[in-house]
N, CA, C and O of each residue as an XYZ file, in Angstrom:
652
protein
N      -0.712    -16.465    -10.449
C      -0.870    -15.382    -11.381
C       0.527    -14.570    -11.388
O       0.811    -13.798    -10.473
N       1.307    -14.786    -12.402
C       2.575    -14.099    -12.465
C       2.441    -12.619    -12.660
O       1.587    -12.164    -13.422
N       3.258    -11.871    -11.995
C       3.370    -10.477    -12.284
C       4.826    -10.103    -12.437
O       5.699    -10.892    -12.074
N       5.116     -8.927    -12.962
C       6.496     -8.481    -13.148
C       7.070     -7.787    -11.870
O       8.151     -7.199    -11.866
N       6.269     -7.906    -10.813
C       6.622     -7.122     -9.549
C       7.315     -8.075     -8.564
O       6.851     -8.211     -7.432
N       8.389     -8.723     -8.954
C       9.055     -9.722     -8.086
C      10.049     -9.063     -7.112
O      11.268     -9.084     -7.283
N       9.416     -8.470     -6.065
C      10.224     -7.838     -5.045
C      10.987     -8.834     -4.263
O      12.008     -8.487     -3.668
N      10.558    -10.041     -4.228
C      11.161    -11.134     -3.423
C      12.610    -11.430     -3.971
O      13.485    -11.906     -3.248
N      12.783    -11.146     -5.168
C      14.042    -11.428     -5.834
C      15.089    -10.338     -5.575
O      16.284    -10.528     -5.800
N      14.594     -9.181     -5.090
C      15.503     -8.092     -4.862
C      16.389     -8.425     -3.657
O      15.968     -9.142     -2.750
N      17.587     -7.911     -3.658
C      18.514     -8.173     -2.588
C      18.096     -7.369     -1.271
O      17.601     -6.247     -1.378
N      18.283     -7.901     -0.164
C      17.994     -7.238      1.048
C      19.161     -6.208      1.322
O      20.352     -6.487      1.179
N      18.690     -5.019      1.721
C      19.703     -3.930      2.012
C      20.227     -4.141      3.384
O      19.482     -4.475      4.306
N      21.550     -3.942      3.535
C      22.163     -4.089      4.861
C      21.888     -2.807      5.667
O      22.222     -1.701      5.244
N      21.281     -2.994      6.818
C      21.051     -1.941      7.746
C      21.528     -2.246      9.147
O      21.406     -3.377      9.617
N      22.071     -1.248      9.818
C      22.506     -1.585     11.136
C      21.522     -1.096     12.253
O      20.429     -0.614     11.955
N      21.913     -1.225     13.449
C      20.958     -0.852     14.568
C      20.471      0.589     14.467
O      19.302      0.883     14.715
N      21.392      1.485     14.097
C      21.083      2.967     14.041
C      20.100      3.231     12.885
O      19.173      4.035     12.989
N      20.346      2.537     11.819
C      19.443      2.666     10.640
C      17.997      2.226     11.036
O      17.036      2.882     10.635
N      17.844      1.181     11.778
C      16.585      0.709     12.205
C      15.926      1.654     13.220
O      14.705      1.813     13.239
N      16.742      2.262     14.040
C      16.269      3.320     14.991
C      15.694      4.478     14.271
O      14.623      4.989     14.596
N      16.470      4.902     13.231
C      15.993      6.044     12.434
C      14.710      5.713     11.684
O      13.785      6.524     11.682
N      14.625      4.556     11.051
C      13.382      4.126     10.414
C      12.241      4.093     11.324
O      11.157      4.545     10.955
N      12.412      3.559     12.559
C      11.205      3.472     13.493
C      10.775      4.872     13.815
O       9.571      5.118     13.899
N      11.723      5.855     14.011
C      11.306      7.206     14.298
C      10.582      7.843     13.156
O       9.592      8.537     13.394
N      11.009      7.657     11.915
C      10.399      8.291     10.824
C       9.019      7.622     10.485
O       8.111      8.282      9.981
N       8.898      6.307     10.776
C       7.556      5.751     10.612
C       6.623      6.265     11.613
O       5.424      6.321     11.337
N       7.049      6.631     12.711
C       6.150      7.263     13.770
C       5.835      8.699     13.394
O       4.687      9.130     13.498
N       6.836      9.438     12.960
C       6.605     10.783     12.610
C       7.611     11.252     11.582
O       8.742     11.591     11.930
N       7.212     11.277     10.306
C       8.058     11.662      9.191
C       8.451     13.176      9.171
O       9.287     13.604      8.376
N       7.839     13.927     10.039
C       8.125     15.361     10.108
C       9.147     15.694     11.126
O       9.388     16.871     11.397
N       9.806     14.632     11.746
C      10.969     14.975     12.603
C      12.077     15.563     11.834
O      12.327     15.180     10.691
N      12.764     16.508     12.449
C      13.941     17.061     11.749
C      15.085     16.151     11.940
O      15.082     15.315     12.844
N      16.126     16.299     11.061
C      17.339     15.524     11.142
C      17.951     15.719     12.604
O      18.409     14.769     13.238
N      17.922     16.963     13.064
C      18.466     17.303     14.368
C      17.713     16.490     15.554
O      18.309     15.976     16.501
N      16.380     16.455     15.363
C      15.592     15.729     16.437
C      15.937     14.266     16.358
O      16.157     13.633     17.390
N      15.996     13.674     15.099
C      16.354     12.279     15.063
C      17.755     12.035     15.569
O      17.981     11.065     16.292
N      18.676     12.857     15.225
C      20.092     12.734     15.636
C      20.172     12.628     17.237
O      20.874     11.796     17.812
N      19.390     13.549     17.864
C      19.402     13.575     19.321
C      18.868     12.293     19.906
O      19.384     11.792     20.904
N      17.810     11.750     19.271
C      17.189     10.555     19.747
C      18.027      9.227     19.588
O      17.971      8.291     20.385
N      18.815      9.269     18.449
C      19.590      8.054     18.183
C      21.046      8.277     18.605
O      21.880      7.415     18.329
N      21.380      9.354     19.239
C      22.684      9.697     19.767
C      23.788      9.682     18.678
O      24.808      9.005     18.804
N      23.533     10.454     17.619
C      24.507     10.657     16.525
C      24.383     12.127     16.209
O      23.417     12.786     16.592
N      25.399     12.642     15.488
C      25.308     14.032     15.126
C      24.414     14.130     13.821
O      24.178     13.121     13.157
N      23.954     15.303     13.496
C      23.048     15.428     12.337
C      23.622     14.947     10.984
O      22.914     14.331     10.188
N      24.926     15.240     10.736
C      25.437     14.863      9.490
C      25.350     13.344      9.151
O      24.869     12.973      8.080
N      25.786     12.544     10.010
C      25.609     11.071      9.660
C      24.204     10.566      9.609
O      23.904      9.625      8.875
N      23.296     11.202     10.411
C      21.854     10.862     10.305
C      21.340     11.289      8.954
O      20.604     10.531      8.323
N      21.688     12.447      8.488
C      21.302     12.924      7.144
C      21.772     12.057      6.024
O      21.051     11.811      5.057
N      23.036     11.574      6.165
C      23.599     10.706      5.233
C      22.969      9.345      5.271
O      22.777      8.726      4.225
N      22.661      8.889      6.375
C      21.971      7.567      6.502
C      20.526      7.659      5.877
O      20.068      6.735      5.204
N      19.888      8.730      6.114
C      18.465      8.860      5.507
C      18.613      8.971      4.050
O      17.850      8.327      3.330
N      19.541      9.742      3.536
C      19.712      9.900      2.060
C      20.086      8.528      1.406
O      19.626      8.205      0.311
N      20.946      7.730      2.125
C      21.282      6.458      1.595
C      20.136      5.519      1.554
O      19.966      4.809      0.562
N      19.337      5.474      2.578
C      18.124      4.644      2.657
C      17.077      5.064      1.645
O      16.313      4.229      1.163
N      17.031      6.360      1.314
C      16.108      6.839      0.265
C      16.622      6.368     -1.078
O      15.835      5.856     -1.874
N      17.907      6.515     -1.371
C      18.509      6.138     -2.729
C      18.461      4.537     -2.933
O      18.367      4.017     -4.045
N      18.533      3.867     -1.797
C      18.505      2.338     -1.920
C      17.004      1.906     -2.042
O      16.763      0.735     -2.334
N      16.002      2.780     -1.837
C      14.645      2.367     -1.906
C      14.039      1.835     -0.647
O      12.876      1.431     -0.622
N      14.873      1.833      0.465
C      14.285      1.441      1.765
C      13.245      2.429      2.190
O      12.183      1.996      2.638
N      13.440      3.646      2.097
C      12.522      4.696      2.286
C      11.991      4.972      0.908
O      12.718      5.495      0.064
N      10.702      4.625      0.644
C      10.110      4.811     -0.601
C       9.475      6.147     -0.810
O       9.560      6.711     -1.901
N       8.816      6.690      0.243
C       8.124      7.928      0.125
C       7.717      8.396      1.517
O       7.684      7.604      2.459
N       7.415      9.654      1.641
C       6.879     10.230      2.892
C       5.342     10.569      2.571
O       5.013     11.128      1.525
N       4.502     10.209      3.486
C       3.057     10.409      3.292
C       2.432     10.994      4.447
O       3.017     11.069      5.528
N       1.201     11.431      4.243
C       0.322     11.918      5.326
C      -0.849     10.896      5.443
O      -1.515     10.566      4.461
N      -1.048     10.445      6.618
C      -2.190      9.458      6.760
C      -3.419     10.283      7.128
O      -3.412     11.081      8.065
N      -4.466     10.055      6.353
C      -5.721     10.827      6.482
C      -6.774      9.938      7.082
O      -6.859      8.752      6.762
N      -7.597     10.523      7.974
C      -8.752      9.857      8.580
C      -9.845      9.781      7.521
O     -10.429     10.804      7.163
N     -10.120      8.614      7.029
C     -11.069      8.431      5.906
C     -12.491      9.050      6.255
O     -13.153      9.698      5.445
N     -12.864      8.784      7.508
C     -14.244      9.249      7.901
C     -14.355     10.691      7.869
O     -15.438     11.201      7.578
N     -13.292     11.434      8.152
C     -13.292     12.922      8.184
C     -13.200     13.552      6.888
O     -13.389     14.763      6.767
N     -12.899     12.748      5.841
C     -12.913     13.312      4.441
C     -13.984     12.579      3.553
O     -13.843     12.468      2.335
N     -15.001     12.114      4.207
C     -16.162     11.551      3.536
C     -15.803     10.302      2.765
O     -16.353     10.116      1.679
N     -14.932      9.435      3.229
C     -14.672      8.114      2.654
C     -14.808      7.093      3.731
O     -13.886      6.362      4.093
N     -16.073      7.088      4.244
C     -16.341      6.245      5.479
C     -16.522      4.764      5.203
O     -16.482      3.963      6.137
N     -16.723      4.366      3.927
C     -16.904      2.943      3.666
C     -15.579      2.320      3.118
O     -14.978      2.772      2.144
N     -15.215      1.306      3.801
C     -14.025      0.497      3.312
C     -14.487     -0.842      2.987
O     -15.241     -1.469      3.730
N     -14.017     -1.307      1.825
C     -14.409     -2.594      1.274
C     -13.124     -3.431      0.950
O     -12.145     -2.928      0.400
N     -13.192     -4.631      1.296
C     -12.140     -5.627      0.860
C     -12.856     -6.402     -0.268
O     -13.892     -7.033     -0.062
N     -12.281     -6.324     -1.410
C     -12.836     -6.954     -2.567
C     -11.881     -7.994     -3.136
O     -10.752     -7.661     -3.496
N     -12.312     -9.235     -3.222
C     -11.503    -10.299     -3.762
C     -11.853    -10.525     -5.293
O     -13.027    -10.463     -5.657
N     -10.939    -10.759     -6.087
C     -11.163    -10.834     -7.534
C     -10.423    -12.012     -8.079
O      -9.235    -12.178     -7.803
N     -11.121    -12.875     -8.884
C     -10.515    -13.951     -9.650
C     -10.604    -13.541    -11.146
O     -11.581    -12.946    -11.600
N      -9.550    -13.889    -11.860
C      -9.596    -13.704    -13.323
C      -9.989    -15.018    -14.021
O      -9.676    -16.114    -13.556
N     -10.671    -14.861    -15.131
C     -11.083    -16.023    -15.957
C      -9.846    -16.793    -16.455
O      -9.786    -18.021    -16.394
N      -8.899    -16.050    -16.932
C      -7.666    -16.650    -17.452
C      -6.487    -16.229    -16.595
O      -6.449    -15.106    -16.094
N      -5.507    -17.140    -16.421
C      -4.310    -16.843    -15.670
C      -3.206    -16.724    -16.614
O      -2.329    -17.588    -16.634
N      -3.184    -15.733    -17.386
C      -2.086    -15.416    -18.302
C      -1.452    -14.081    -17.939
O      -2.052    -13.285    -17.217
N      -0.299    -13.842    -18.410
C       0.397    -12.624    -18.154
C      -0.459    -11.449    -18.729
O      -0.591    -10.406    -18.089
N      -1.027    -11.638    -19.931
C      -1.815    -10.605    -20.615
C      -3.064    -10.236    -19.778
O      -3.378     -9.058    -19.607
N      -3.768    -11.268    -19.262
C      -4.928    -11.039    -18.448
C      -4.616    -10.263    -17.183
O      -5.321     -9.349    -16.754
N      -3.478    -10.714    -16.614
C      -3.044    -10.004    -15.362
C      -2.617     -8.604    -15.606
O      -2.796     -7.750    -14.738
N      -2.052     -8.322    -16.766
C      -1.545     -6.979    -17.117
C      -2.861     -6.016    -17.338
O      -2.887     -4.872    -16.886
N      -3.826     -6.526    -17.994
C      -5.087     -5.794    -18.225
C      -5.665     -5.413    -16.942
O      -5.990     -4.248    -16.714
N      -5.813     -6.417    -16.043
C      -6.419     -6.077    -14.725
C      -5.590     -5.112    -13.885
O      -6.142     -4.160    -13.334
N      -4.287     -5.328    -13.772
C      -3.397     -4.408    -13.024
C      -3.458     -3.037    -13.600
O      -3.614     -2.069    -12.857
N      -3.344     -2.912    -14.867
C      -3.306     -1.545    -15.484
C      -4.669     -0.790    -15.246
O      -4.721      0.428    -15.081
N      -5.738     -1.599    -15.243
C      -7.012     -0.973    -14.873
C      -7.129     -0.494    -13.463
O      -7.593      0.614    -13.193
N      -6.685     -1.380    -12.531
C      -6.786     -1.059    -11.131
C      -5.977      0.141    -10.730
O      -6.408      0.941     -9.900
N      -4.815      0.272    -11.309
C      -3.864      1.333    -11.103
C      -4.519      2.731    -11.339
O      -4.091      3.726    -10.754
N      -5.529      2.778    -12.179
C      -6.210      3.973    -12.597
C      -7.278      4.411    -11.583
O      -7.664      5.579    -11.553
N      -7.750      3.474    -10.756
C      -8.915      3.780     -9.915
C      -8.510      4.381     -8.576
O      -7.834      3.747     -7.766
N      -8.928      5.584     -8.375
C      -8.544      6.294     -7.106
C      -9.215      5.667     -5.926
O      -8.729      5.827     -4.806
N     -10.308      4.958     -6.105
C     -10.983      4.269     -5.070
C     -10.230      3.101     -4.469
O     -10.348      2.783     -3.286
N      -9.473      2.495     -5.314
C      -8.628      1.340     -4.913
C      -7.303      1.852     -4.217
O      -6.424      2.375     -4.902
N      -7.175      1.706     -2.919
C      -5.971      2.209     -2.243
C      -4.913      1.125     -1.998
O      -3.754      1.439     -1.727
N      -5.309     -0.136     -2.093
C      -4.293     -1.218     -1.984
C      -4.795     -2.301     -2.942
O      -5.997     -2.496     -3.121
N      -3.828     -2.999     -3.552
C      -4.059     -4.150     -4.353
C      -2.971     -5.105     -4.123
O      -1.794     -4.754     -4.199
N      -3.356     -6.390     -3.824
C      -2.401     -7.427     -3.650
C      -2.715     -8.617     -4.586
O      -3.871     -8.972     -4.815
N      -1.681     -9.183     -5.086
C      -1.752    -10.474     -5.824
C      -1.620    -11.579     -4.747
O      -0.593    -11.683     -4.076
N      -2.658    -12.382     -4.602
C      -2.721    -13.304     -3.547
C      -2.862    -14.761     -3.985
O      -3.195    -15.053     -5.134
N      -2.597    -15.674     -3.031
C      -2.852    -17.064     -3.378
C      -4.140    -17.535     -2.902
O      -4.799    -16.819     -2.149
N      -4.569    -18.703     -3.280
C      -5.815    -19.154     -2.739
C      -6.913    -19.131     -3.797
O      -6.681    -19.176     -5.005
N      -8.173    -19.056     -3.232
C      -9.345    -19.079     -4.092
C      -9.423    -17.873     -5.121
O      -9.922    -18.000     -6.239
N      -8.891    -16.711     -4.645
C      -8.919    -15.508     -5.530
C      -7.522    -15.175     -5.947
O      -6.555    -15.664     -5.363
N      -7.408    -14.340     -6.962
C      -6.161    -13.869     -7.505
C      -5.659    -12.505     -6.951
O      -4.461    -12.222     -6.926
N      -6.616    -11.696     -6.518
C      -6.304    -10.306     -6.062
C      -7.168    -10.016     -4.893
O      -8.301    -10.485     -4.785
N      -6.601     -9.217     -3.996
C      -7.336     -8.587     -2.916
C      -7.212     -7.135     -3.023
O      -6.090     -6.632     -3.063
N      -8.322     -6.383     -3.075
C      -8.390     -4.877     -3.231
C      -8.863     -4.280     -1.897
O      -9.739     -4.844     -1.242
N      -8.292     -3.158     -1.504
C      -8.912     -2.419     -0.466
C      -9.407     -1.081     -1.111
O      -8.659     -0.328     -1.735
N     -10.687     -0.866     -0.909
C     -11.381      0.191     -1.671
C     -12.077      1.051     -0.634
O     -12.639      0.561      0.346
N     -12.016      2.427     -0.899
C     -12.694      3.341     -0.052
C     -13.695      4.047     -0.844
O     -13.469      4.294     -2.029
N     -14.914      4.432     -0.211
C     -15.932      5.048     -0.934
C     -16.691      5.881      0.077
O     -16.563      5.706      1.289
N     -17.518      6.831     -0.483
C     -18.264      7.750      0.336
C     -19.410      7.069      1.115
O     -19.700      7.344      2.279
N     -20.053      6.116      0.315
C     -21.252      5.473      0.828
C     -21.468      4.128      0.099
O     -20.804      3.825     -0.892
N     -22.394      3.359      0.612
C     -22.689      2.107     -0.077
C     -23.141      2.361     -1.519
O     -22.793      1.600     -2.422
N     -23.878      3.376     -1.724
C     -24.366      3.695     -3.089
C     -23.166      4.017     -4.012
O     -23.122      3.552     -5.151
N     -22.164      4.840     -3.499
C     -20.987      5.189     -4.325
C     -20.178      3.916     -4.592
O     -19.672      3.755     -5.703
N     -20.035      3.014     -3.633
C     -19.331      1.789     -3.896
C     -20.048      0.985     -4.939
O     -19.388      0.433     -5.819
N     -21.390      0.877     -4.899
C     -22.156      0.146     -5.877
C     -21.919      0.736     -7.250
O     -21.721     -0.001     -8.216
N     -21.937      2.062     -7.353
C     -21.673      2.744     -8.713
C     -20.258      2.403     -9.134
O     -20.031      2.072    -10.297
N     -19.287      2.475     -8.208
C     -17.894      2.102     -8.681
C     -17.837      0.678     -9.133
O     -17.203      0.370    -10.142
N     -18.477     -0.185     -8.419
C     -18.378     -1.640     -8.738
C     -19.020     -1.938    -10.057
O     -18.471     -2.661    -10.888
N     -20.234     -1.353    -10.250
C     -20.985     -1.573    -11.546
C     -20.351     -0.909    -12.736
O     -20.187     -1.560    -13.768
N     -19.977      0.380    -12.650
C     -19.437      1.173    -13.756
C     -18.012      0.983    -13.949
O     -17.557      1.305    -15.047
N     -17.220      0.506    -13.056
C     -15.794      0.541    -13.219
C     -15.219     -0.863    -13.042
O     -14.788     -1.496    -14.006
N     -15.220     -1.339    -11.796
C     -14.547     -2.587    -11.507
C     -15.063     -3.756    -12.296
O     -14.269     -4.503    -12.866
N     -16.399     -3.950    -12.354
C     -16.956     -5.119    -13.056
C     -16.675     -4.989    -14.683
O     -16.762     -5.962    -15.432
N     -16.361     -3.790    -15.085
C     -16.200     -3.585    -16.533
C     -14.817     -4.000    -16.996
O     -14.558     -3.999    -18.199
N     -13.871     -4.374    -16.042
C     -12.536     -4.745    -16.457
C     -12.668     -6.148    -17.177
O     -13.242     -7.102    -16.654
N     -12.113     -6.179    -18.359
C     -12.097     -7.355    -19.115
C     -11.385     -8.456    -18.444
O     -10.254     -8.276    -17.992
N     -12.030     -9.654    -18.350
C     -11.340    -10.813    -17.896
C     -11.635    -11.257    -16.404
O     -11.176    -12.286    -15.908
N     -12.443    -10.372    -15.762
C     -12.779    -10.774    -14.391
C     -13.719    -11.939    -14.334
O     -14.713    -11.977    -15.059
N     -13.416    -12.916    -13.463
C     -14.292    -14.039    -13.444
C     -15.269    -13.986    -12.281
O     -16.476    -14.131    -12.475
N     -14.759    -13.781    -11.084
C     -15.560    -13.737     -9.843
C     -15.026    -12.732     -8.962
O     -13.827    -12.453     -8.961
N     -15.933    -12.136     -8.159
C     -15.679    -11.117     -7.159
C     -16.352    -11.498     -5.863
O     -17.320    -12.259     -5.826
N     -15.810    -10.946     -4.813
C     -16.531    -11.092     -3.509
C     -16.123     -9.896     -2.726
O     -14.932     -9.664     -2.515
N     -17.110     -9.106     -2.275
C     -16.938     -7.824     -1.524
C     -17.279     -8.132     -0.050
O     -18.332     -8.689      0.260
N     -16.376     -7.761      0.820
C     -16.588     -7.733      2.253
C     -16.468     -6.347      2.807
O     -15.489     -5.648      2.550
N     -17.478     -5.935      3.584
C     -17.495     -4.539      4.032
C     -16.917     -4.486      5.465
O     -17.303     -5.259      6.342
N     -15.996     -3.563      5.658
C     -15.364     -3.343      6.957
C     -16.364     -2.682      7.866
O     -16.895     -1.628      7.516
N     -16.644     -3.247      9.008
C     -17.642     -2.723      9.909
C     -16.907     -1.837     10.999
O     -17.471     -0.855     11.482
N     -15.634     -2.216     11.365
C     -14.905     -1.408     12.333
C     -13.350     -1.721     12.086
O     -12.953     -2.819     11.696
N     -12.586     -0.717     12.337
C     -11.129     -0.880     12.214
C     -10.565     -1.120     13.615
O     -10.706     -0.305     14.527
N      -9.941     -2.243     13.732
C      -9.351     -2.585     15.122
C      -7.898     -2.158     15.116
O      -7.438     -1.580     16.101
N      -7.146     -2.420     14.039
C      -5.747     -2.027     13.972
C      -5.462     -1.573     12.535
O      -5.868     -2.240     11.583
N      -4.788     -0.479     12.382
C      -4.415     -0.046     11.048
C      -3.131      0.747     11.182
O      -3.102      1.799     11.822
N      -2.065      0.237     10.573
C      -0.775      0.828     10.719
C       0.024      0.635      9.430
O      -0.253     -0.277      8.650
N       1.022      1.502      9.212
C       1.945      1.266      8.142
C       3.342      1.055      8.624
O       4.297      1.037      7.847
N       3.459      0.886     10.005
C       4.699      0.689     10.559
C       5.066     -0.795     10.549
O       4.390     -1.636     11.141
N       6.235     -1.093      9.807
C       6.652     -2.451      9.732
C       7.777     -2.810     10.677
O       8.060     -3.984     10.919
N       8.395     -1.810     11.191
C       9.565     -2.116     12.130
C       9.127     -1.796     13.527
O       9.901     -1.961     14.469
């Protein structure tokens, strides 16, 4: 299923050991000050600030976020939903992607290989609210062929740290 999101074709950004140290610290705690980071990586604040700004402008650092405990905000159901499209055309893919991007319940969407075309991570308040979302929103997307929902029973590991 072709998409226009070919990140694989993007050039890798050159980073050195200090850049990686800074990224590891920010992934652990994005609220660290430049001074705190500088002390930990043994640089002065100015070059650390410049490195962070450079990595932001290069797209290495895409955004700063707050991770929320889904159970504490009444989003206790997590669902992995696999979706196949009836047609594998650019138009069908665009219709599906444009629809998915509008759903706040869908917190991740991957174009995958294998039996299905997409893998969605969905959060909901309850089984009933997921059912309502599925029936009234997801299944109404034009061109969906098959879906398979798998309900997360327990989270063993969940991280956004890639370094």
